[in-house]
C-alpha positions as CSV (number, residue, x, y, z in Angstrom):
1,M,124.7,193.1,103.5
2,P,123.3,196.2,105.1
3,S,119.6,196.3,105.7
4,A,116.8,198.3,107.3
5,S,116.8,196.0,110.4
6,P,120.4,194.9,110.9
7,Y,121.4,191.7,112.8
8,L,124.7,193.2,113.8
9,S,125.5,196.8,114.9
10,L,129.1,197.8,114.9
11,I,130.0,200.9,116.9
12,I,133.4,202.3,116.0
13,P,134.8,205.1,118.2
14,C,137.1,207.4,116.4
15,Y,139.5,210.0,117.6
16,R,142.2,211.4,115.4
17,Q,141.9,208.5,112.8
18,E,141.9,210.4,109.5
19,K,145.1,208.7,108.3
20,I,143.9,205.2,108.8
21,I,140.1,205.2,108.9
22,I,139.4,204.6,105.2
23,A,141.8,201.6,105.1
24,N,140.3,200.2,108.3
25,L,136.7,200.6,107.1
26,R,137.5,198.9,103.8
27,Q,139.0,195.9,105.6
28,L,136.0,195.7,107.9
29,L,133.5,195.9,105.1
30,S,135.3,193.3,103.1
31,A,135.1,190.9,106.1
32,L,131.5,191.7,106.8
33,D,130.4,191.2,103.2
34,K,131.6,187.6,103.5
35,T,129.2,186.8,106.3
36,R,125.5,186.1,106.0
37,Y,124.6,188.7,108.5
38,S,122.9,192.1,107.9
39,Y,124.8,194.9,109.6
40,E,125.1,198.6,110.2
41,I,128.2,200.6,111.1
42,I,128.0,203.5,113.5
43,V,131.1,205.7,113.6
44,V,131.3,207.8,116.8
45,I,133.4,210.9,116.5
46,D,134.2,212.3,120.0
47,G,135.9,215.6,120.0
48,E,137.0,215.7,116.4
49,I,140.0,217.7,115.8
50,D,140.9,216.4,112.4
51,Q,139.1,215.4,109.2
52,T,138.1,211.8,110.1
53,F,134.4,212.1,109.5
54,A,134.9,214.4,106.5
55,K,137.1,211.7,104.9
56,I,134.5,209.0,105.6
57,K,131.6,211.0,104.1
58,K,133.7,211.9,101.0
59,T,134.7,208.3,100.4
60,E,131.3,207.0,101.2
61,Q,129.8,208.8,98.2
62,T,132.2,207.0,95.8
63,S,133.3,203.8,97.4
64,F,131.1,202.8,100.3
65,P,127.6,201.7,99.4
66,R,126.8,202.0,103.2
67,S,125.5,204.5,105.6
68,F,127.9,205.9,108.3
69,T,126.6,207.9,111.1
70,D,128.4,210.5,113.2
71,V,126.5,210.9,116.5
72,G,128.5,213.9,117.4
73,N,130.7,214.9,120.2
74,G,129.2,213.2,123.2
75,R,129.7,210.6,125.8
76,A,128.6,206.9,125.6
77,G,125.2,207.7,127.0
78,H,124.6,210.2,124.3
79,C,125.5,207.7,121.6
80,I,123.2,205.1,123.1
81,E,120.3,207.6,123.2
82,Q,120.7,208.3,119.5
């Protein structure tokens, strides 16, 4: 149940996860959809050397009615500032 003002913010750090990220996100979304809480998911890609975020964005357009955000290659402070 995503909304404009989420009750829960999940920050998922990713590094070299292209092989498993889609399956993991599907499991996470399935569990979250069973709760009564609104939520947002923030995917943090730090030093991407594979296609993790590209896979998320490609799949998001067809399977995920959610918004995923890549805050870029930065440290924890950078992510918090975003």
